[in-house]
KEKE-467531 format. One record per atom (N, C-alpha, C): x, y, z; atom name. Coordinates in steps of 0.02 Angstrom, whole numbers, plus 50000, padded with zeros to 5 digits. Example, Ala and Ser with C-alpha at 12.3 -4.5 7.8 and 13.67 -1.06 7.14 Angstrom:
+-------+-------+-------+-------+
|    xx |    yy |    zz | atomo |
+-------+-------+-------+-------+
| 50660 | 49716 | 50390 |     N |
| 50615 | 49775 | 50390 |    CA |
| 50660 | 49835 | 50390 |     C |
| 50642 | 49888 | 50354 |     N |
| 50684 | 49947 | 50357 |    CA |
| 50645 | 50002 | 50394 |     C |
+-------+-------+-------+-------+
This chain:
+-------+-------+-------+-------+
|    xx |    yy |    zz | atomo |
+-------+-------+-------+-------+
| 50037 | 49951 | 50001 |     N |
| 49991 | 50006 | 50002 |    CA |
| 50056 | 50064 | 50006 |     C |
| 50035 | 50107 | 49951 |     N |
| 50064 | 50168 | 49954 |    CA |
| 50029 | 50227 | 49980 |     C |
| 50044 | 50267 | 50015 |     N |
| 50008 | 50313 | 50055 |    CA |
| 50029 | 50389 | 50030 |     C |
| 50007 | 50422 | 50030 |     N |
| 50014 | 50516 | 50003 |    CA |
| 49988 | 50533 | 50076 |     C |
| 50030 | 50573 | 50088 |     N |
| 50021 | 50624 | 50148 |    CA |
| 50038 | 50692 | 50127 |     C |
| 49960 | 50745 | 50120 |     N |
| 49962 | 50797 | 50091 |    CA |
| 49969 | 50847 | 50142 |     C |
| 50039 | 50863 | 50169 |     N |
| 50028 | 50925 | 50225 |    CA |
| 50027 | 50989 | 50211 |     C |
| 49961 | 51005 | 50250 |     N |
| 49944 | 51084 | 50222 |    CA |
| 49959 | 51128 | 50295 |     C |
| 50028 | 51166 | 50313 |     N |
| 50042 | 51214 | 50354 |    CA |
| 50066 | 51265 | 50346 |     C |
| 50048 | 51326 | 50356 |     N |
| 50078 | 51369 | 50350 |    CA |
| 50138 | 51396 | 50371 |     C |
| 50162 | 51358 | 50416 |     N |
| 50213 | 51357 | 50457 |    CA |
| 50236 | 51306 | 50493 |     C |
| 50258 | 51260 | 50448 |     N |
| 50274 | 51198 | 50437 |    CA |
| 50321 | 51171 | 50485 |     C |
| 50377 | 51215 | 50478 |     N |
| 50432 | 51219 | 50521 |    CA |
| 50456 | 51225 | 50568 |     C |
| 50402 | 51274 | 50593 |     N |
| 50393 | 51287 | 50664 |    CA |
| 50333 | 51247 | 50715 |     C |
| 50315 | 51198 | 50688 |     N |
| 50258 | 51163 | 50706 |    CA |
| 50275 | 51090 | 50736 |     C |
| 50263 | 51095 | 50795 |     N |
| 50309 | 51043 | 50842 |    CA |
| 50258 | 50972 | 50820 |     C |
| 50198 | 50990 | 50805 |     N |
| 50175 | 50917 | 50814 |    CA |
| 50167 | 50911 | 50735 |     C |
| 50197 | 50923 | 50686 |     N |
| 50211 | 50907 | 50605 |    CA |
| 50282 | 50870 | 50607 |     C |
| 50318 | 50909 | 50645 |     N |
| 50370 | 50881 | 50646 |    CA |
| 50392 | 50815 | 50686 |     C |
| 50353 | 50815 | 50752 |     N |
| 50340 | 50754 | 50778 |    CA |
| 50314 | 50692 | 50726 |     C |
| 50258 | 50708 | 50699 |     N |
| 50251 | 50647 | 50636 |    CA |
| 50283 | 50639 | 50585 |     C |
| 50324 | 50683 | 50562 |     N |
| 50380 | 50688 | 50516 |    CA |
| 50431 | 50617 | 50536 |     C |
| 50450 | 50655 | 50588 |     N |
| 50513 | 50623 | 50629 |    CA |
| 50477 | 50539 | 50646 |     C |
| 50418 | 50536 | 50663 |     N |
| 50390 | 50466 | 50695 |    CA |
| 50395 | 50409 | 50629 |     C |
| 50407 | 50434 | 50555 |     N |
| 50388 | 50420 | 50530 |    CA |
| 50438 | 50362 | 50479 |     C |
| 50508 | 50408 | 50518 |     N |
| 50564 | 50391 | 50502 |    CA |
| 50590 | 50299 | 50496 |     C |
| 50615 | 50273 | 50474 |     N |
| 50608 | 50225 | 50452 |    CA |
| 50550 | 50171 | 50404 |     C |
| 50517 | 50182 | 50390 |     N |
| 50452 | 50165 | 50366 |    CA |
| 50447 | 50177 | 50296 |     C |
| 50431 | 50138 | 50241 |     N |
| 50415 | 50155 | 50179 |    CA |
| 50361 | 50158 | 50142 |     C |
| 50362 | 50180 | 50070 |     N |
| 50290 | 50154 | 50044 |    CA |
| 50236 | 50213 | 50068 |     C |
| 50267 | 50277 | 50095 |     N |
| 50238 | 50343 | 50078 |    CA |
| 50273 | 50406 | 50051 |     C |
| 50246 | 50438 | 50055 |     N |
| 50271 | 50504 | 50025 |    CA |
| 50225 | 50550 | 50057 |     C |
| 50270 | 50590 | 50098 |     N |
| 50281 | 50666 | 50147 |    CA |
| 50287 | 50723 | 50109 |     C |
| 50215 | 50745 | 50104 |     N |
| 50200 | 50793 | 50007 |    CA |
| 50179 | 50872 | 50048 |     C |
| 50228 | 50904 | 50101 |     N |
| 50231 | 50971 | 50095 |    CA |
| 50188 | 51017 | 50036 |     C |
| 50142 | 51036 | 50019 |     N |
| 50097 | 51098 | 49970 |    CA |
| 50121 | 51152 | 50021 |     C |
| 50141 | 51203 | 49957 |     N |
| 50181 | 51255 | 49945 |    CA |
| 50109 | 51302 | 49893 |     C |
| 50103 | 51361 | 49900 |     N |
| 50087 | 51411 | 49875 |    CA |
| 50083 | 51398 | 49800 |     C |
| 50127 | 51377 | 49776 |     N |
| 50141 | 51374 | 49678 |    CA |
| 50146 | 51289 | 49688 |     C |
| 50112 | 51255 | 49622 |     N |
| 50141 | 51182 | 49616 |    CA |
| 50097 | 51188 | 49542 |     C |
| 50108 | 51136 | 49516 |     N |
| 50099 | 51098 | 49468 |    CA |
| 50035 | 51046 | 49459 |     C |
| 49986 | 51073 | 49428 |     N |
| 49911 | 51042 | 49439 |    CA |
| 49934 | 50949 | 49415 |     C |
| 49959 | 50953 | 49357 |     N |
| 49966 | 50863 | 49339 |    CA |
| 50038 | 50855 | 49371 |     C |
| 50075 | 50867 | 49415 |     N |
| 50135 | 50843 | 49456 |    CA |
| 50069 | 50804 | 49533 |     C |
| 50035 | 50856 | 49552 |     N |
| 49983 | 50846 | 49616 |    CA |
| 49973 | 50793 | 49598 |     C |
| 49922 | 50802 | 49526 |     N |
| 49869 | 50721 | 49524 |    CA |
| 49927 | 50670 | 49510 |     C |
| 49962 | 50660 | 49468 |     N |
| 49997 | 50610 | 49474 |    CA |
| 50016 | 50586 | 49547 |     C |
| 50029 | 50624 | 49578 |     N |
| 50048 | 50600 | 49650 |    CA |
| 49969 | 50549 | 49680 |     C |
| 49935 | 50590 | 49662 |     N |
| 49873 | 50565 | 49673 |    CA |
| 49867 | 50497 | 49640 |     C |
| 49865 | 50504 | 49586 |     N |
| 49860 | 50429 | 49562 |    CA |
| 49895 | 50388 | 49570 |     C |
| 49941 | 50404 | 49593 |     N |
| 50007 | 50329 | 49623 |    CA |
| 49984 | 50318 | 49709 |     C |
| 49946 | 50328 | 49731 |     N |
| 49936 | 50326 | 49783 |    CA |
| 49866 | 50284 | 49807 |     C |
| 49885 | 50244 | 49851 |     N |
| 49818 | 50191 | 49895 |    CA |
| 49776 | 50220 | 49944 |     C |
| 49814 | 50272 | 49960 |     N |
| 49774 | 50286 | 50027 |    CA |
| 49792 | 50363 | 50028 |     C |
| 49760 | 50420 | 50034 |     N |
| 49781 | 50485 | 50010 |    CA |
| 49768 | 50511 | 50104 |     C |
| 49795 | 50558 | 50131 |     N |
| 49800 | 50586 | 50198 |    CA |
| 49806 | 50666 | 50183 |     C |
| 49740 | 50695 | 50206 |     N |
| 49747 | 50771 | 50229 |    CA |
| 49767 | 50779 | 50286 |     C |
| 49821 | 50818 | 50299 |     N |
| 49846 | 50836 | 50379 |    CA |
| 49860 | 50913 | 50377 |     C |
| 49823 | 50924 | 50435 |     N |
| 49827 | 50994 | 50444 |    CA |
| 49791 | 51007 | 50490 |     C |
| 49809 | 51075 | 50516 |     N |
| 49777 | 51099 | 50579 |    CA |
| 49723 | 51127 | 50579 |     C |
| 49659 | 51151 | 50594 |     N |
| 49600 | 51164 | 50606 |    CA |
| 49604 | 51238 | 50639 |     C |
| 49576 | 51260 | 50574 |     N |
| 49587 | 51345 | 50557 |    CA |
| 49488 | 51367 | 50538 |     C |
| 49475 | 51395 | 50608 |     N |
| 49422 | 51412 | 50580 |    CA |
| 49348 | 51350 | 50577 |     C |
| 49379 | 51315 | 50610 |     N |
| 49318 | 51259 | 50599 |    CA |
| 49336 | 51215 | 50518 |     C |
| 49385 | 51230 | 50479 |     N |
| 49405 | 51205 | 50423 |    CA |
| 49489 | 51192 | 50409 |     C |
| 49505 | 51187 | 50360 |     N |
| 49572 | 51195 | 50326 |    CA |
| 49597 | 51244 | 50321 |     C |
| 49660 | 51244 | 50320 |     N |
| 49716 | 51322 | 50311 |    CA |
| 49691 | 51320 | 50221 |     C |
| 49694 | 51417 | 50211 |     N |
| 49681 | 51432 | 50148 |    CA |
| 49706 | 51384 | 50080 |     C |
| 49776 | 51368 | 50103 |     N |
| 49821 | 51337 | 50066 |    CA |
| 49781 | 51272 | 50047 |     C |
| 49765 | 51225 | 50091 |     N |
| 49745 | 51169 | 50071 |    CA |
| 49648 | 51186 | 50024 |     C |
| 49627 | 51221 | 50041 |     N |
| 49577 | 51238 | 50023 |    CA |
| 49580 | 51247 | 49921 |     C |
| 49616 | 51290 | 49930 |     N |
| 49639 | 51319 | 49832 |    CA |
| 49669 | 51248 | 49823 |     C |
| 49725 | 51216 | 49870 |     N |
| 49739 | 51164 | 49837 |    CA |
| 49680 | 51097 | 49791 |     C |
| 49636 | 51114 | 49853 |     N |
| 49598 | 51047 | 49823 |    CA |
| 49551 | 51097 | 49763 |     C |
| 49541 | 51157 | 49755 |     N |
| 49501 | 51185 | 49718 |    CA |
| 49538 | 51173 | 49644 |     C |
| 49601 | 51171 | 49636 |     N |
| 49644 | 51192 | 49564 |    CA |
| 49645 | 51092 | 49563 |     C |
| 49664 | 51040 | 49605 |     N |
| 49698 | 50974 | 49582 |    CA |
| 49616 | 50956 | 49582 |     C |
| 49559 | 50960 | 49622 |     N |
| 49517 | 50897 | 49612 |    CA |
| 49437 | 50934 | 49569 |     C |
| 49484 | 50976 | 49520 |     N |
| 49421 | 50996 | 49508 |    CA |
| 49433 | 50974 | 49406 |     C |
| 49475 | 50947 | 49407 |     N |
| 49495 | 50947 | 49326 |    CA |
| 49459 | 50864 | 49315 |     C |
| 49400 | 50872 | 49274 |     N |
| 49360 | 50817 | 49233 |    CA |
| 49382 | 50734 | 49267 |     C |
| 49459 | 50733 | 49214 |     N |
| 49484 | 50665 | 49207 |    CA |
| 49514 | 50618 | 49259 |     C |
| 49519 | 50673 | 49314 |     N |
| 49559 | 50653 | 49400 |    CA |
| 49509 | 50578 | 49422 |     C |
| 49545 | 50527 | 49420 |     N |
| 49474 | 50478 | 49453 |    CA |
| 49530 | 50445 | 49501 |     C |
| 49489 | 50447 | 49558 |     N |
| 49524 | 50414 | 49634 |    CA |
| 49484 | 50358 | 49647 |     C |
| 49436 | 50334 | 49591 |     N |
| 49386 | 50289 | 49626 |    CA |
| 49400 | 50229 | 49668 |     C |
| 49385 | 50225 | 49721 |     N |
| 49406 | 50164 | 49785 |    CA |
| 49477 | 50149 | 49814 |     C |
| 49495 | 50250 | 49807 |     N |
| 49565 | 50226 | 49845 |    CA |
| 49528 | 50287 | 49905 |     C |
| 49567 | 50289 | 49962 |     N |
| 49564 | 50290 | 50015 |    CA |
| 49592 | 50364 | 50040 |     C |
| 49542 | 50384 | 50089 |     N |
| 49544 | 50451 | 50103 |    CA |
| 49542 | 50466 | 50178 |     C |
| 49606 | 50483 | 50214 |     N |
| 49591 | 50513 | 50277 |    CA |
| 49624 | 50575 | 50302 |     C |
| 49611 | 50600 | 50366 |     N |
| 49613 | 50640 | 50382 |    CA |
| 49674 | 50659 | 50462 |     C |
| 49699 | 50696 | 50477 |     N |
| 49756 | 50725 | 50521 |    CA |
| 49725 | 50774 | 50538 |     C |
| 49691 | 50790 | 50592 |     N |
| 49689 | 50856 | 50598 |    CA |
| 49706 | 50868 | 50673 |     C |
| 49744 | 50929 | 50680 |     N |
| 49760 | 50941 | 50746 |    CA |
| 49737 | 51040 | 50764 |     C |
| 49729 | 51014 | 50836 |     N |
| 49688 | 51091 | 50838 |    CA |
| 49696 | 51095 | 50925 |     C |
| 49723 | 51156 | 50937 |     N |
| 49714 | 51198 | 51001 |    CA |
| 49677 | 51200 | 51059 |     C |
| 49612 | 51162 | 51038 |     N |
| 49558 | 51162 | 51081 |    CA |
| 49551 | 51082 | 51116 |     C |
| 49524 | 51072 | 51166 |     N |
| 49532 | 51017 | 51210 |    CA |
| 49455 | 50980 | 51170 |     C |
| 49453 | 50939 | 51162 |     N |
| 49416 | 50863 | 51168 |    CA |
| 49357 | 50899 | 51168 |     C |
| 49322 | 50892 | 51243 |     N |
| 49283 | 50904 | 51267 |    CA |
| 49251 | 50967 | 51246 |     C |
| 49273 | 51006 | 51203 |     N |
| 49251 | 51061 | 51180 |    CA |
| 49210 | 51052 | 51110 |     C |
| 49209 | 51002 | 51093 |     N |
| 49176 | 50946 | 51027 |    CA |
| 49121 | 50905 | 51036 |     C |
| 49069 | 50939 | 51040 |     N |
| 49031 | 50885 | 51068 |    CA |
| 48953 | 50933 | 51087 |     C |
| 48900 | 50896 | 51077 |     N |
| 48828 | 50934 | 51093 |    CA |
| 48866 | 50965 | 51183 |     C |
| 48825 | 51031 | 51187 |     N |
| 48842 | 51055 | 51250 |    CA |
| 48916 | 51074 | 51266 |     C |
| 48968 | 51057 | 51237 |     N |
| 49010 | 51102 | 51238 |    CA |
| 49035 | 51155 | 51208 |     C |
| 49080 | 51187 | 51202 |     N |
| 49085 | 51266 | 51186 |    CA |
| 49067 | 51254 | 51114 |     C |
| 49098 | 51226 | 51076 |     N |
| 49113 | 51218 | 50993 |    CA |
| 49032 | 51196 | 50986 |     C |
| 48991 | 51177 | 51026 |     N |
| 48926 | 51135 | 51012 |    CA |
| 48925 | 51083 | 50964 |     C |
| 48960 | 51062 | 50929 |     N |
| 48974 | 51010 | 50875 |    CA |
| 49037 | 50986 | 50876 |     C |
| 49015 | 50926 | 50866 |     N |
| 49055 | 50848 | 50862 |    CA |
| 49131 | 50864 | 50803 |     C |
| 49183 | 50827 | 50816 |     N |
| 49242 | 50866 | 50752 |    CA |
| 49229 | 50823 | 50684 |     C |
| 49164 | 50753 | 50691 |     N |
| 49150 | 50730 | 50632 |    CA |
| 49091 | 50766 | 50605 |     C |
| 49068 | 50804 | 50634 |     N |
| 49011 | 50861 | 50604 |    CA |
| 49063 | 50922 | 50572 |     C |
| 49104 | 50931 | 50609 |     N |
| 49140 | 51013 | 50577 |    CA |
| 49167 | 50968 | 50527 |     C |
| 49202 | 50916 | 50515 |     N |
| 49250 | 50892 | 50463 |    CA |
| 49190 | 50842 | 50402 |     C |
| 49119 | 50864 | 50414 |     N |
| 49084 | 50827 | 50355 |    CA |
| 49097 | 50848 | 50287 |     C |
| 49116 | 50893 | 50264 |     N |
| 49141 | 50931 | 50193 |    CA |
| 49179 | 50887 | 50155 |     C |
| 49207 | 50875 | 50217 |     N |
| 49298 | 50804 | 50169 |    CA |
| 49230 | 50754 | 50162 |     C |
| 49209 | 50723 | 50196 |     N |
| 49170 | 50674 | 50193 |    CA |
| 49125 | 50669 | 50114 |     C |
| 49091 | 50733 | 50109 |     N |
| 49059 | 50732 | 50056 |    CA |
| 49107 | 50746 | 49988 |     C |
| 49176 | 50777 | 50004 |     N |
| 49226 | 50767 | 49962 |    CA |
| 49246 | 50694 | 49932 |     C |
| 49248 | 50673 | 49998 |     N |
| 49269 | 50571 | 49991 |    CA |
| 49225 | 50556 | 49940 |     C |
| 49144 | 50548 | 49950 |     N |
| 49095 | 50527 | 49918 |    CA |
| 49079 | 50549 | 49843 |     C |
| 49100 | 50607 | 49858 |     N |
| 49095 | 50636 | 49759 |    CA |
| 49159 | 50610 | 49728 |     C |
| 49203 | 50573 | 49733 |     N |
| 49265 | 50567 | 49699 |    CA |
| 49272 | 50492 | 49731 |     C |
| 49218 | 50457 | 49754 |     N |
| 49220 | 50389 | 49745 |    CA |
| 49289 | 50370 | 49788 |     C |
| 49282 | 50409 | 49839 |     N |
| 49345 | 50383 | 49895 |    CA |
| 49321 | 50365 | 49962 |     C |
| 49357 | 50305 | 49989 |     N |
| 49318 | 50264 | 50045 |    CA |
| 49372 | 50315 | 50091 |     C |
| 49295 | 50354 | 50144 |     N |
| 49330 | 50394 | 50182 |    CA |
| 49346 | 50346 | 50266 |     C |
| 49406 | 50363 | 50290 |     N |
| 49431 | 50346 | 50344 |    CA |
| 49404 | 50364 | 50408 |     C |
| 49399 | 50345 | 50454 |     N |
| 49414 | 50385 | 50531 |    CA |
| 49452 | 50447 | 50544 |     C |
| 49442 | 50472 | 50556 |     N |
| 49491 | 50534 | 50544 |    CA |
| 49522 | 50529 | 50615 |     C |
| 49588 | 50557 | 50634 |     N |
| 49622 | 50568 | 50697 |    CA |
| 49636 | 50647 | 50683 |     C |
| 49607 | 50644 | 50750 |     N |
| 49597 | 50701 | 50776 |    CA |
| 49663 | 50707 | 50860 |     C |
| 49680 | 50764 | 50851 |     N |
| 49749 | 50786 | 50894 |    CA |
| 49716 | 50858 | 50928 |     C |
| 49702 | 50836 | 50987 |     N |
| 49691 | 50884 | 51038 |    CA |
| 49727 | 50904 | 51056 |     C |
| 49767 | 50969 | 51068 |     N |
| 49800 | 51016 | 51124 |    CA |
| 49875 | 50977 | 51126 |     C |
| 49912 | 50957 | 51087 |     N |
| 49962 | 50906 | 51075 |    CA |
| 50025 | 50935 | 51124 |     C |
| 50033 | 51003 | 51127 |     N |
| 50068 | 51023 | 51196 |    CA |
| 50044 | 51024 | 51241 |     C |
| 50001 | 50988 | 51261 |     N |
| 49997 | 50944 | 51326 |    CA |
| 50001 | 50906 | 51330 |     C |
| 50014 | 50857 | 51283 |     N |
| 50011 | 50782 | 51303 |    CA |
| 50072 | 50753 | 51334 |     C |
| 50063 | 50706 | 51371 |     N |
| 50115 | 50676 | 51422 |    CA |
| 50157 | 50639 | 51365 |     C |
| 50204 | 50622 | 51377 |     N |
| 50251 | 50556 | 51340 |    CA |
| 50226 | 50490 | 51331 |     C |
| 50170 | 50474 | 51380 |     N |
| 50141 | 50405 | 51347 |    CA |
| 50077 | 50414 | 51290 |     C |
| 50046 | 50483 | 51303 |     N |
| 50000 | 50484 | 51267 |    CA |
| 50025 | 50508 | 51186 |     C |
| 50081 | 50553 | 51188 |     N |
| 50137 | 50552 | 51137 |    CA |
| 50133 | 50511 | 51102 |     C |
| 50146 | 50441 | 51158 |     N |
| 50177 | 50380 | 51107 |    CA |
| 50125 | 50341 | 51084 |     C |
| 50064 | 50337 | 51114 |     N |
| 49999 | 50326 | 51075 |    CA |
| 49972 | 50352 | 51027 |     C |
| 49984 | 50412 | 51032 |     N |
| 49961 | 50447 | 50972 |    CA |
| 50014 | 50410 | 50919 |     C |
| 50086 | 50410 | 50909 |     N |
| 50135 | 50401 | 50878 |    CA |
| 50114 | 50340 | 50843 |     C |
| 50094 | 50270 | 50891 |     N |
| 50098 | 50228 | 50872 |    CA |
| 50008 | 50215 | 50809 |     C |
| 49968 | 50249 | 50849 |     N |
| 49918 | 50265 | 50809 |    CA |
| 49928 | 50285 | 50740 |     C |
| 49964 | 50335 | 50732 |     N |
| 49976 | 50374 | 50677 |    CA |
| 50027 | 50350 | 50616 |     C |
| 50079 | 50283 | 50641 |     N |
| 50106 | 50241 | 50598 |    CA |
| 50038 | 50209 | 50571 |     C |
| 50010 | 50147 | 50610 |     N |
| 49968 | 50105 | 50596 |    CA |
| 49914 | 50154 | 50544 |     C |
| 49885 | 50207 | 50552 |     N |
| 49864 | 50257 | 50492 |    CA |
| 49892 | 50240 | 50443 |     C |
| 49962 | 50265 | 50439 |     N |
| 49997 | 50296 | 50355 |    CA |
| 50016 | 50223 | 50328 |     C |
| 50027 | 50165 | 50385 |     N |
| 50060 | 50103 | 50350 |    CA |
| 50021 | 50034 | 50333 |     C |
| 49968 | 50035 | 50396 |     N |
| 49940 | 49968 | 50399 |    CA |
| 49863 | 49985 | 50347 |     C |
| 49860 | 49915 | 50303 |     N |
| 49791 | 49914 | 50267 |    CA |
| 49735 | 49936 | 50307 |     C |
| 49715 | 49865 | 50354 |     N |
| 49673 | 49873 | 50370 |    CA |
| 49692 | 49888 | 50457 |     C |
| 49688 | 49967 | 50460 |     N |
| 49707 | 49974 | 50520 |    CA |
| 49670 | 49996 | 50577 |     C |
| 49592 | 49968 | 50565 |     N |
| 49525 | 49963 | 50596 |    CA |
| 49543 | 49899 | 50641 |     C |
| 49575 | 49846 | 50609 |     N |
| 49549 | 49795 | 50641 |    CA |
| 49637 | 49759 | 50685 |     C |
| 49598 | 49730 | 50747 |     N |
| 49612 | 49731 | 50791 |    CA |
| 49669 | 49686 | 50794 |     C |
| 49677 | 49637 | 50752 |     N |
| 49720 | 49572 | 50726 |    CA |
| 49759 | 49619 | 50701 |     C |
| 49766 | 49654 | 50636 |     N |
| 49804 | 49691 | 50597 |    CA |
| 49852 | 49736 | 50659 |     C |
| 49813 | 49766 | 50697 |     N |
| 49853 | 49798 | 50729 |    CA |
| 49911 | 49747 | 50774 |     C |
| 49878 | 49700 | 50810 |     N |
| 49921 | 49656 | 50843 |    CA |
| 50001 | 49621 | 50797 |     C |
| 49985 | 49607 | 50724 |     N |
| 50023 | 49599 | 50675 |    CA |
| 50057 | 49647 | 50668 |     C |
| 50044 | 49705 | 50673 |     N |
| 50084 | 49755 | 50658 |    CA |
| 50142 | 49776 | 50691 |     C |
| 50092 | 49765 | 50762 |     N |
| 50145 | 49799 | 50816 |    CA |
| 50191 | 49724 | 50834 |     C |
| 50177 | 49651 | 50816 |     N |
| 50229 | 49597 | 50848 |    CA |
| 50290 | 49605 | 50793 |     C |
| 50260 | 49636 | 50712 |     N |
| 50325 | 49645 | 50666 |    CA |
| 50372 | 49683 | 50665 |     C |
| 50347 | 49739 | 50704 |     N |
| 50392 | 49805 | 50713 |    CA |
| 50434 | 49798 | 50798 |     C |
| 50404 | 49739 | 50830 |     N |
| 50440 | 49709 | 50879 |    CA |
| 50510 | 49688 | 50844 |     C |
| 50474 | 49631 | 50820 |     N |
| 50539 | 49591 | 50777 |    CA |
| 50618 | 49631 | 50735 |     C |
| 50584 | 49683 | 50721 |     N |
| 50632 | 49709 | 50698 |    CA |
| 50655 | 49759 | 50739 |     C |
| 50650 | 49757 | 50781 |     N |
| 50716 | 49792 | 50849 |    CA |
| 50716 | 49750 | 50899 |     C |
| 50717 | 49686 | 50878 |     N |
| 50730 | 49624 | 50939 |    CA |
| 50797 | 49597 | 50926 |     C |
| 50829 | 49602 | 50906 |     N |
| 50889 | 49587 | 50879 |    CA |
| 50930 | 49607 | 50953 |     C |
| 50949 | 49529 | 50982 |     N |
| 50992 | 49529 | 51022 |    CA |
| 50978 | 49568 | 51087 |     C |
| 50927 | 49563 | 51086 |     N |
| 50882 | 49589 | 51140 |    CA |
| 50817 | 49540 | 51168 |     C |
| 50834 | 49515 | 51220 |     N |
| 50796 | 49437 | 51273 |    CA |
| 50744 | 49480 | 51290 |     C |
| 50764 | 49542 | 51293 |     N |
| 50674 | 49583 | 51356 |    CA |
| 50615 | 49582 | 51289 |     C |
| 50644 | 49592 | 51227 |     N |
| 50583 | 49608 | 51174 |    CA |
| 50579 | 49539 | 51154 |     C |
| 50601 | 49497 | 51143 |     N |
| 50603 | 49424 | 51110 |    CA |
| 50540 | 49401 | 51159 |     C |
| 50554 | 49424 | 51225 |     N |
| 50494 | 49394 | 51286 |    CA |
| 50426 | 49422 | 51278 |     C |
| 50434 | 49473 | 51246 |     N |
| 50373 | 49511 | 51246 |    CA |
| 50358 | 49486 | 51197 |     C |
| 50388 | 49484 | 51146 |     N |
| 50340 | 49463 | 51072 |    CA |
| 50317 | 49422 | 51075 |     C |
| 50350 | 49329 | 51115 |     N |
| 50313 | 49271 | 51133 |    CA |
| 50261 | 49285 | 51179 |     C |
| 50264 | 49337 | 51217 |     N |
| 50191 | 49327 | 51268 |    CA |
| 50131 | 49379 | 51220 |     C |
| 50138 | 49437 | 51178 |     N |
| 50088 | 49445 | 51157 |    CA |
| 50045 | 49400 | 51095 |     C |
| 50109 | 49348 | 51065 |     N |
| 50089 | 49302 | 51004 |    CA |
| 50031 | 49245 | 51054 |     C |
| 50075 | 49218 | 51130 |     N |
| 50029 | 49182 | 51152 |    CA |
| 49938 | 49216 | 51172 |     C |
| 49956 | 49276 | 51194 |     N |
| 49900 | 49285 | 51215 |    CA |
| 49853 | 49320 | 51146 |     C |
| 49893 | 49334 | 51100 |     N |
| 49870 | 49325 | 51020 |    CA |
| 49802 | 49257 | 51003 |     C |
| 49837 | 49189 | 51035 |     N |
| 49820 | 49148 | 51025 |    CA |
| 49762 | 49128 | 51056 |     C |
| 49796 | 49138 | 51111 |     N |
| 49728 | 49133 | 51168 |    CA |
| 49652 | 49165 | 51176 |     C |
| 49660 | 49238 | 51131 |     N |
| 49613 | 49260 | 51096 |    CA |
| 49576 | 49239 | 51059 |     C |
| 49596 | 49210 | 51023 |     N |
| 49572 | 49163 | 50961 |    CA |
| 49533 | 49119 | 50999 |     C |
| 49548 | 49090 | 51030 |     N |
| 49519 | 49028 | 51051 |    CA |
| 49466 | 49039 | 51088 |     C |
| 49460 | 49088 | 51124 |     N |
| 49433 | 49123 | 51166 |    CA |
| 49347 | 49151 | 51113 |     C |
| 49374 | 49174 | 51065 |     N |
| 49328 | 49199 | 51025 |    CA |
| 49275 | 49107 | 51004 |     C |
| 49329 | 49081 | 50977 |     N |
| 49285 | 49021 | 50932 |    CA |
| 49236 | 49001 | 50993 |     C |
| 49279 | 49003 | 51063 |     N |
| 49222 | 48962 | 51106 |    CA |
| 49160 | 49016 | 51114 |     C |
| 49153 | 49068 | 51105 |     N |
| 49106 | 49105 | 51102 |    CA |
| 49066 | 49120 | 51065 |     C |
| 49101 | 49110 | 51001 |     N |
| 49062 | 49110 | 50951 |    CA |
| 49003 | 49020 | 50955 |     C |
| 49025 | 48974 | 50976 |     N |
| 49004 | 48927 | 50971 |    CA |
| 48966 | 48913 | 51026 |     C |
| 48970 | 48966 | 51086 |     N |
| 48908 | 48952 | 51133 |    CA |
| 48854 | 49001 | 51106 |     C |
| 48850 | 49038 | 51059 |     N |
| 48806 | 49084 | 51020 |    CA |
| 48773 | 49027 | 50983 |     C |
| 48801 | 48980 | 50951 |     N |
| 48765 | 48968 | 50888 |    CA |
| 48733 | 48909 | 50945 |     C |
| 48750 | 48859 | 51002 |     N |
| 48720 | 48818 | 51046 |    CA |
| 48663 | 48857 | 51066 |     C |
| 48653 | 48915 | 51072 |     N |
| 48608 | 48964 | 51107 |    CA |
| 48534 | 48958 | 51085 |     C |
| 48556 | 48977 | 50998 |     N |
| 48525 | 48992 | 50928 |    CA |
| 48496 | 48914 | 50932 |     C |
+-------+-------+-------+-------+
């Protein structure tokens, strides 16, 4: 799977969030980190889109939408009739300085983030793209180290894992990452063994539960 990350940030070099994500992809392959600027060639941008299996729009939330940079890019690049993105995937990675509790009914903003991002879902439907569940980063500067690590793993899977919503796929992905780092490290190898044993036990338990349901029917 090839992933194209369209990064739209007017001050990307000063963004700790974007640098965090970029550095977190070091060592991974089959993705393109593509910051967009004010000047671009439409045919070149379209070629990048055509080559990708998964397209990710990555941007800070500006007044309940994407920065003008991305809006203009979409107007230019998506408006040409011959652009065919059928059955590709569209994901969003959105950062905001507001807390998560603001984006809910009764909260300060009154609307959920899913409602705020609805125009991108409409774009996906129009272009026959599969719309993925967005990743929203609330107040990155206030995340502790553990929260940052959880976010990074989620992001790495979002970019590189085909079935990132599948628990089985996530476990397999995590095991593979550990194996790559486990050379001459007995502690990591023990962790991998425990994870694999637990995964086998989970599958056995699921089979027992399914059998129990069938017996009840």
